[in-house]
C-alpha positions in Angstrom: -40.6 -29.7 20.4 -38.2 -32.9 20.3 -37.3 -32.0 16.7 -36.7 -28.4 17.9 -34.6 -29.1 20.6 -32.2 -31.9 18.5 -32.4 -29.1 15.7 -30.9 -26.5 17.7 -28.3 -28.8 19.1 -27.4 -29.8 16.1 -26.8 -26.2 14.7 -24.5 -25.1 17.7 -22.7 -28.5 17.0 -23.3 -29.9 20.6 -24.8 -33.0 18.6 -23.4 -34.2 15.6 -24.6 -36.6 13.0 -21.6 -38.8 12.1 -23.0 -41.5 9.7 -21.6 -39.5 6.8 -17.8 -39.2 8.2 -15.2 -39.8 5.7 -13.2 -43.1 6.7 -9.8 -43.2 8.4 -7.3 -45.1 9.3 -6.1 -43.9 12.8 -5.1 -46.4 15.2 -7.1 -46.7 18.7 -3.7 -45.8 20.4 -3.8 -42.2 17.9 -7.6 -41.8 18.8 -6.7 -42.1 22.6 -3.5 -39.9 22.9 -5.1 -37.1 20.5 -9.0 -37.2 21.6 -8.9 -33.6 22.9 -7.3 -32.4 19.3 -10.1 -34.8 17.4 -12.8 -33.2 19.8 -11.5 -29.7 18.8 -11.8 -30.2 15.0 -15.2 -32.2 15.4 -17.0 -28.9 17.2 -16.8 -27.1 14.1 -16.1 -29.8 11.3 -17.4 -33.0 10.2 -15.3 -36.3 9.7 -12.9 -35.1 12.7 -10.6 -38.0 12.4 -10.5 -37.9 8.9 -9.3 -34.7 9.2 -6.5 -35.2 12.1 -5.2 -38.1 9.6 -4.2 -35.4 7.3 -2.4 -33.7 10.1 -1.0 -37.1 10.8 0.2 -38.2 7.2 1.7 -34.6 6.3 5.1 -34.0 5.4 6.1 -30.5 7.1 9.3 -28.9 6.7 10.7 -26.7 9.1 13.4 -24.0 7.9 15.3 -21.5 9.5 16.7 -20.3 12.5 16.3 -18.9 16.4 14.2 -20.1 19.4 10.8 -19.5 17.5 11.9 -22.5 15.2 12.9 -24.6 17.9 8.8 -23.3 19.6 7.5 -24.1 16.3 9.0 -27.8 16.3 7.8 -28.1 19.9 4.2 -27.0 19.3 3.5 -28.7 16.0 4.8 -32.3 17.0 2.7 -31.4 20.7 -0.4 -31.3 18.1 0.3 -34.5 16.2 2.7 -33.8 13.5 4.1 -37.2 12.7 6.6 -36.5 9.8 8.5 -33.6 10.7 12.0 -32.5 8.8 14.1 -29.6 10.3 16.6 -27.5 8.4 18.0 -25.2 10.8 20.8 -22.5 9.7 22.3 -22.8 12.8 22.0 -25.1 16.4 21.1 -28.4 14.8 21.9 -30.2 18.3 19.7 -27.8 20.5 16.9 -28.0 17.7 17.6 -32.1 17.6 17.0 -31.9 21.9 14.2 -30.0 21.9 12.3 -31.5 19.3 12.9 -35.1 21.3 11.6 -33.6 24.4 8.4 -32.7 22.7 7.7 -36.1 21.2 4.2 -37.3 22.0 4.3 -40.7 20.6 6.7 -43.2 19.3 5.4 -42.9 15.6 6.5 -39.1 15.2 9.4 -39.2 12.7 12.2 -36.8 13.4 14.7 -35.7 11.1 17.5 -32.4 11.9 19.9 -31.7 9.2 22.1 -28.6 8.8 21.1 -25.9 6.0 23.5 -24.2 3.8 23.8 -20.1 4.0 21.8 -19.6 0.9 18.4 -20.6 0.3 18.4 -19.9 -3.2 21.3 -22.4 -3.7 21.0 -24.6 -1.1 20.1 -28.3 -2.7 19.3 -29.8 0.6 16.6 -26.8 1.1 15.2 -27.5 -2.3 15.0 -31.0 -1.9 13.1 -30.7 1.0 10.3 -28.5 -0.2 10.0 -30.9 -3.3 9.2 -33.7 -0.9 7.0 -31.1 1.7 3.3 -30.9 1.8 4.0 -27.7 4.0 6.9 -25.2 4.5 7.2 -23.4 7.7 10.1 -20.9 7.3 11.2 -18.8 10.3 14.0 -16.0 9.2 15.4 -13.6 11.9 16.9 -10.1 11.3 16.9 -8.2 7.7 16.7 -11.7 6.0 14.0 -10.7 3.4 15.5 -12.1 0.6 15.7 -15.5 2.2 12.0 -14.5 2.5 11.5 -14.2 -0.9 14.0 -16.9 -2.4 12.0 -19.3 -0.1 8.3 -18.4 -1.4 9.5 -18.5 -4.8 10.8 -21.9 -4.6 7.4 -23.0 -2.9 5.8 -21.6 -5.8 7.6 -23.4 -8.2 6.8 -26.7 -6.4 3.2 -26.0 -5.6 4.1 -26.5 -1.6 2.0 -24.6 1.0 3.8 -21.7 2.8 3.9 -19.8 6.2 6.5 -17.7 7.0 7.6 -16.1 10.1 10.1 -13.0 10.4 11.6 -12.2 13.8 12.8 -8.8 14.1 14.4 -7.2 17.2 11.1 -5.1 18.2 8.6 -7.7 16.6 7.6 -10.5 14.8 5.4 -11.0 11.4 3.8 -13.6 10.5 2.0 -14.9 7.2 -1.4 -17.4 7.1 -0.4 -20.4 5.3 -1.0 -20.0 1.5 -1.6 -22.6 -0.6 -1.3 -21.4 -3.9 -0.7 -17.9 -4.6 2.3 -17.1 -3.3 3.0 -14.2 -5.2 1.1 -12.3 -2.3 3.4 -13.7 0.4 6.1 -11.9 -1.5 4.2 -8.5 -1.9 3.8 -8.4 1.9 7.5 -8.6 2.9 8.3 -6.4 -0.1 5.9 -3.7 1.4 7.4 -4.5 5.1 10.8 -4.0 3.7 9.9 -0.8 2.1 9.7 0.6 5.2 11.8 -1.4 7.4 14.4 1.7 7.8 11.7 3.4 10.5 11.7 0.2 12.5 12.2 0.4 16.2 15.5 -1.1 17.5 15.6 -1.6 21.0 18.8 -3.1 21.5 16.8 -5.9 23.8 16.0 -9.3 23.4 12.9 -10.0 24.0 12.6 -13.8 23.2 12.8 -15.5 26.5 11.0 -17.7 28.6 7.4 -18.2 27.4 7.6 -15.6 24.5 8.6 -17.9 21.5 5.8 -20.5 22.5 3.4 -17.7 22.5 4.6 -16.6 18.8 4.6 -20.1 18.1 1.1 -21.2 19.1 -0.6 -19.5 16.5 1.5 -20.4 13.8 1.0 -24.0 14.5 -2.6 -23.1 14.9 -2.9 -21.8 11.7 -0.8 -24.8 10.3 -3.2 -27.4 11.8 -6.5 -26.1 10.4 -4.8 -25.7 6.9 -3.8 -29.3 6.8 -7.0 -30.5 9.0 -9.0 -29.0 6.1 -10.8 -26.8 9.0 -11.4 -23.5 6.4 -13.9 -21.6 6.7 -17.0 -22.1 4.5 -18.6 -18.9 3.2 -21.7 -18.4 1.5 -20.6 -18.1 -2.1 -16.9 -19.2 -1.8 -15.3 -22.6 -2.1 -14.8 -24.6 0.8 -11.1 -23.9 1.8 -11.3 -19.7 0.4 -9.7 -17.0 2.7 -8.9 -13.7 2.6 -5.7 -13.1 0.7 -3.3 -10.1 1.6 -2.9 -10.2 5.6 0.0 -10.6 8.1 -0.1 -10.3 11.5 2.4 -8.2 13.6 3.9 -9.3 17.5 5.0 -6.2 19.3 7.5 -8.1 21.6 7.7 -6.1 24.2 3.9 -5.7 24.8 3.0 -8.7 23.1 0.2 -7.0 21.3 -1.0 -8.8 18.2 -2.7 -6.7 15.2 -3.4 -7.8 11.6 -2.4 -5.8 8.5 -3.9 -5.8 5.1 -2.1 -5.4 2.2 -2.1 -5.7 -1.5 -0.1 -6.9 -4.0 3.1 -5.2 -4.7 3.8 -3.6 -8.4 6.9 -5.5 -8.6 4.8 -8.4 -9.4 2.9 -6.5 -12.1 3.4 -5.5 -15.7 5.5 -2.1 -16.0 3.9 0.3 -18.6 6.9 1.9 -18.9 9.3 -1.0 -19.9 7.2 -1.4 -23.2 8.1 2.4 -24.1 10.3 1.7 -27.2 7.7 -0.6 -28.9 4.7 -0.4 -30.7 2.6 -2.6 -28.2 3.5 0.2 -25.7 1.9 2.9 -27.9 -1.0 0.8 -28.1 -1.2 0.0 -24.8 -1.1 3.6 -23.8 -3.9 4.8 -26.4 -6.1 2.1 -25.0 -5.4 2.9 -21.7 -6.4 6.6 -22.2 -9.5 6.1 -23.7 -10.7 3.8 -21.1 -10.0 6.6 -18.6 -11.4 9.2 -20.6 -14.6 7.3 -20.6 -14.5 6.1 -17.1 -17.3 7.6 -14.8 -16.3 10.0 -12.1 -15.6 8.7 -8.5 -17.5 10.2 -5.9 -15.6 11.7 -2.8 -17.3 9.3 -0.5 -16.3 6.4 -2.8 -12.7 8.0 -2.8 -12.2 7.8 1.1 -14.1 4.3 1.5 -11.7 2.9 -1.3 -8.3 4.6 0.6 -9.2 3.0 3.9 -8.3 -0.4 2.4 -4.8 1.0 1.2 -3.8 2.7 4.6 -1.4 0.6 7.1 1.4 2.0 8.9 3.4 -1.1 7.8 2.2 -2.6 4.6 0.5 0.0 2.8 1.0 2.3 -0.1 -0.4 5.1 1.9 1.2 4.7 5.7 -1.4 7.1 7.2 -4.2 9.7 6.3 -5.3 11.6 9.0 -5.3 15.1 10.8 -3.1 14.3 13.4 -1.8 17.5 15.2 -2.3 19.7 12.5 -4.4 23.1 13.2 -8.0 23.0 12.0 -9.2 26.3 12.1 -10.1 28.1 10.1 -9.1 25.4 7.3 -9.1 21.8 7.8 -6.0 20.3 7.1 -4.9 16.5 6.6 -1.7 14.6 5.6 -0.6 11.6 4.0 2.4 9.8 4.0 3.1 7.9 1.2 5.7 4.6 0.8 8.4 3.8 -1.8 7.1 0.7 -2.7 10.8 -0.1 -4.0 12.3 0.7 -0.7 14.9 3.4 -2.0 13.9 5.8 0.4 12.3 5.0 3.7 9.2 6.9 4.4 11.0 9.8 6.2 12.5 10.7 3.1 9.1 10.8 1.1 8.1 14.4 1.9 4.4 14.1 3.4 1.7 15.3 1.4 -0.5 18.2 3.2 -4.0 19.2 1.8 -6.7 21.6 2.9 -10.3 22.2 2.5 -13.6 24.0 4.0 -14.4 21.0 5.4 -12.8 17.6 6.9 -14.0 15.2 3.7 -12.4 18.0 1.2 -9.2 18.0 3.1 -9.1 14.2 3.3 -10.3 13.9 -0.3 -7.7 16.2 -1.5 -4.8 14.6 0.7 -5.6 11.3 -1.3 -5.2 12.7 -4.8 -2.1 14.2 -3.8 -0.7 11.0 -2.1 -1.6 9.4 -5.2 0.2 12.0 -7.4 3.2 11.0 -5.1 3.0 7.3 -5.3 2.4 7.4 -9.3 5.5 9.2 -9.4 7.6 7.1 -7.4 6.7 3.9 -9.4 7.3 5.7 -12.4 10.3 6.8 -11.2 11.8 3.4 -10.6 10.9 2.4 -13.7 12.7 5.6 -15.6 16.1 4.7 -13.4 15.8 1.1 -14.6 15.8 1.9 -17.9 19.0 4.8 -17.6 19.7 7.5 -19.3 17.3 6.6 -22.5 14.1 6.3 -20.3 10.9 7.4 -22.1 7.3 6.6 -21.6 4.2 7.0 -23.4 1.9 9.9 -23.3 -0.8 11.7 -25.4 -0.2 14.9 -26.7 -2.9 17.2 -25.4 -3.2 19.1 -28.8 -3.3 16.7 -31.1 -4.7 13.7 -29.4 -2.0 11.6 -30.9 0.3 9.2 -28.7 3.9 9.8 -28.4 7.1 9.1 -26.6 8.7 11.5 -24.6 11.6 12.0 -22.3 10.6 10.6 -18.5 12.5 10.5 -15.9 9.7 10.7 -13.0 11.4 12.7 -10.4 14.0 15.7 -11.1 17.4 14.4 -10.1 18.5 18.1 -10.0 16.2 19.5 -7.6 17.7 19.4 -3.9 15.0 19.0 -1.2 15.2 17.6 2.2 12.8 14.8 1.2 11.1 13.4 -1.9 8.0 14.9 -3.6 6.5 14.5 -7.0 7.7 16.6 -10.2 5.6 19.6 -11.2 2.6 18.7 -13.2 1.8 15.0 -11.3 -1.6 15.5 -10.3 -4.5 13.5 -9.5 -8.6 13.9 -10.1 -12.1 12.3 -9.5 -12.1 12.1 -13.1 -10.0 12.0 -16.3 -10.3 15.7 -16.7 -9.7 16.7 -13.4 -6.3 15.0 -13.3 -5.2 16.3 -16.5 -7.0 19.8 -15.8 -4.8 19.8 -12.5 -1.1 18.9 -14.0 -1.7 21.7 -16.3 -2.8 24.2 -13.9 0.3 23.3 -11.9 2.6 24.1 -14.6 0.5 27.8 -15.3 1.0 28.7 -11.7 4.7 27.6 -12.0 5.3 30.3 -14.9 7.8 33.3 -14.1 5.3 35.7 -15.1 3.1 35.4 -12.2 6.4 36.6 -10.0 6.5 39.8 -11.6 4.3 42.6 -10.4 5.2 45.1 -12.7 1.8 45.8 -15.1 -0.6 43.4 -12.6 -3.1 45.4 -11.2 -4.7 45.3 -8.1 -8.0 44.1 -7.6 -11.2 43.3 -5.2 -11.7 39.8 -5.5 -15.3 40.0 -4.0 -16.0 42.5 -6.9 -14.0 40.2 -9.6 -15.7 37.2 -8.8 -19.2 38.6 -7.9 -19.2 36.1 -4.9 -19.2 33.3 -6.8 -17.8 30.0 -5.7 -17.9 31.4 -2.1 -15.2 33.4 -2.7 -17.0 36.4 -0.5 -16.5 33.9 2.7 -13.0 33.0 2.4 -12.4 36.7 1.9 -14.0 37.5 4.8 -12.1 35.0 6.8 -9.0 36.5 5.5 -10.2 40.1 6.5 -10.7 38.7 10.3 -6.8 37.9 10.2 -6.1 41.3 10.7 -3.4 41.3 8.0 -3.8 43.1 4.7 -3.8 40.6 2.0 -3.4 42.4 -2.0 -4.6 40.5 -5.0 -3.0 41.2 -8.2 -4.7 40.0 -11.6 -2.2 38.2 -13.9 -4.7 37.4 -16.6 -3.4 39.6 -19.5 -0.1 37.7 -19.2 -1.3 34.3 -18.9 -4.5 34.2 -20.7 -6.4 32.6 -18.1 -7.7 33.7 -14.9 -4.5 34.4 -13.0 -3.9 35.7 -9.6 -1.1 36.3 -6.9 -2.1 37.5 -3.3 1.1 39.5 -1.6 1.0 40.2 2.1 3.3 42.6 3.7 5.3 43.2 0.8 5.6 38.9 0.0 4.1 36.9 -2.1 1.9 34.5 -0.8 0.4 32.0 -3.3 -0.4 31.9 -6.8 -3.8 30.8 -8.2 -4.5 29.8 -12.4 -8.0 28.2 -13.1 -10.4 28.1 -15.7 -12.6 30.5 -14.3 -12.1 33.7 -12.3 -14.3 32.9 -9.4 -12.3 29.6 -9.1 -9.0 31.0 -9.4 -10.1 33.8 -6.6 -11.3 31.1 -4.2 -8.0 29.0 -4.5 -6.1 31.7 -4.2 -8.0 33.1 -1.2 -7.9 29.8 0.8 -4.2 29.3 0.1 -3.5 32.8 1.4 -5.6 31.9 4.5 -3.6 28.6 4.6 -0.4 30.3 4.3 -1.5 32.6 7.4 -2.8 29.8 9.3 0.4 27.6 9.1 2.5 30.9 9.7 0.4 31.4 13.3 0.6 28.0 14.4 4.1 27.6 13.2 3.5 24.7 11.0 5.1 25.6 7.7 5.1 22.5 6.2 1.6 22.4 5.8 1.5 24.9 3.3 2.2 22.5 -0.1 4.3 23.8 -2.7 2.3 22.5 -5.8 -1.2 22.1 -6.6 -1.9 18.4 -7.0 -5.8 18.6 -7.6 -8.1 21.0 -9.6 -10.8 22.6 -7.2 -14.1 23.6 -8.8 -15.8 21.9 -11.9 -14.0 19.4 -14.5 -11.5 21.9 -16.5 -11.3 21.7 -20.2 -7.7 20.0 -20.6 -7.7 20.8 -24.6 -8.7 24.5 -23.9 -5.8 24.8 -21.3 -3.4 22.8 -22.9 -3.4 25.2 -26.1 -3.2 28.2 -24.0 -0.2 26.4 -21.9 1.6 26.1 -25.6 0.8 29.9 -26.3 2.5 31.2 -23.3 5.4 28.7 -22.9 5.7 27.4 -26.6 6.0 24.1 -25.1 3.6 21.0 -25.9 1.8 19.7 -22.7 1.9 16.0 -23.2 -0.2 13.5 -20.8 1.6 10.4 -19.2 -0.6 8.0 -17.2 1.0 7.0 -13.9 -1.4 4.2 -12.7 1.4 1.2 -13.6 -0.3 -1.7 -11.5 -4.1 -2.9 -11.0 -3.7 -2.2 -7.3 -3.4 1.6 -7.5 -6.0 1.5 -10.2 -8.6 0.2 -8.1 -8.2 2.9 -5.8 -7.8 5.9 -8.3 -6.9 5.4 -12.3 -6.7 9.0 -12.9 -3.8 9.9 -11.7 -1.2 11.7 -14.6 2.0 13.7 -14.9 1.8 16.6 -17.4 4.9 16.9 -19.4 6.1 20.3 -21.5 7.9 18.9 -24.6 9.8 21.2 -26.7 8.9 20.0 -29.8 
C-alpha cells in the first residue's frame, strides 16, 4: 500500500526523486529570490535548479519597437533573465527606464542601444545576433521584410528565434524556433499573402495591460525553451515540438487562436525554372511516371488531408465550406484560394464552387477545383519570373514523349473580375482522372457545341437507359417546371457530347467518355443553373469543369479525339511544384494544346 501511494504521488510529481538532479551553480540568493520559478520547473521536470540556471546564463537579444517590446523586456527580467541586450529601433530612453523598473536583482545586466533602420544591413544587429543564444524580434505594421531578414540572419548564425508582429487589429507570434528557421519565413509569407484582407480599425488597442498580456506567453515560451522544458512524447526526441504554428491575438477581444501552416513554395525548388535544361526533362519524366503509378486517393482521405490545409489566415485554402449557398436539390460547396506569392489578395482570386448529389461529393470537387486554381497560381508566378520566354516541360499525350511547351499559367488577355485557373487546369483522385478532366474541359469549350444546327434533340433517359443515375437527375429537372432541351453533338465531337438549353438559351455543355456520364453531368449542371438562378446566386455556377465525373477516362483515347477535332496536340503539364501541395494531392495538371 505504501509503495502504491508513493508511486502515485511520484507519477503526479507531488514527490520527486532528486538524487540524479544535474549540478548547478546558483547562489543562495538566487535560489531564494527565484524559488517560485524553480518550483514551477520542478512540477514537471527534473533538475529544476540546473534548468533555471540555463535561463540565467542565456544571452538574450531583444530587437524591434513599440510597447510590446518594452513589455517583453520587463516580463523577461521579472522571470529571471540576467544577460539582456535591447536594440530598439526607436525610444531608447523609455525602454531603458522600463527595463530598470523591472530589474529583480543586482546581477541582471541590461544593455540598451539604438538599432539602425535596415535589419539586413545593420552591423549592430548582426553582431548582436552572433553573440546571442536567443533572439526575440518584435515588429509592427507591415514590416514583413524585417521579419524575413531577421529570420535569415538567425538561421545563418544558428541562433534560436521568436518573433512577434503587432498590427492594427491583431498580433501574431511564433513559438521559439531553434533550428528550422525556414518555417518561420513560411509563416510570414503566408500571412503577407493575405494581408490586404486584414481589418483596419483606426483604433490603438495597445493601452493599459494589453502589451503585458501579449508579452506574457512570449516570455513563457522563451522560458520553457531556455529551461529545456519541452514535451517528451513517445517516439520523439526530448525537445521536439510541432512545427508550423503561430498564434493570433485579436486586440479588440483579446481572443487567442492557434493557426497551422506549411512550408511556403518559395522555399522549395521550382519545377518550372529548369524548363530549359535536360535535367528539367528528366525530372518531369520521373514525376509523371511516379504519378501514373501512384495509387488513387479516396474521397475520405482527400477531405481528411484538406482539413490540415484550410486556415483563414495561413492556409493555401482560406476556406472550404457550404457557407450560405443553397443546398437543395444539389449540395454546393465553396473554397477560397490563396495566391501564395501575394500578387493578389484573396478577394482578387475567384472562389471556386462545386456541386454534387451529396455533401461529400460537393466538398471533394471543391477541393479538386481549388487545387487546380492554386497550382495554376504557382505556375503563373514561375512563368512571370521567366518572362516572355516562359516554357514548361510536359508530356505529349499522343506519343508519351516529354517536350517543352510555351507556358504562361493564367491567360493575361482574359479580362475577369478575379483570377480563375486557365482552361485545361484540373485535378483528380488519380492521374487519369486529372488528365481526363483537363482534356474534357477543352472538349466542352469547342465552338461546335454552340451550334444548334444539325444537333438533334434527344431524350436523356432513353439515351442513357438510366445509367449512372441520369433518371433521378432528369426527374428533378422536370419538377422545376421549366422545359429543358437536350441536344446531341456527339457526331461533331467524336465523343458523347450534349448541350442543354432552356427558354431558348444555352445552359450547359457536357462531354464524357460514356453517354450516361455525359448526360448526368449535363443534367446536373442544368439543375445547378436553375438552382442558382432561383436563389439569386449566379456565382454558384462554375465557368469550367475541373474534375472528371464517373470512372477514370482513357487520356490517350481522349487526346487522339481532341487532336482530330482541333488539329492541335494535347500536352499535359504537372502543376504540383512543391512537396506540401503534393502531400495533399499530387494529381493536379494543366492540359495545353500545342499547334505543332
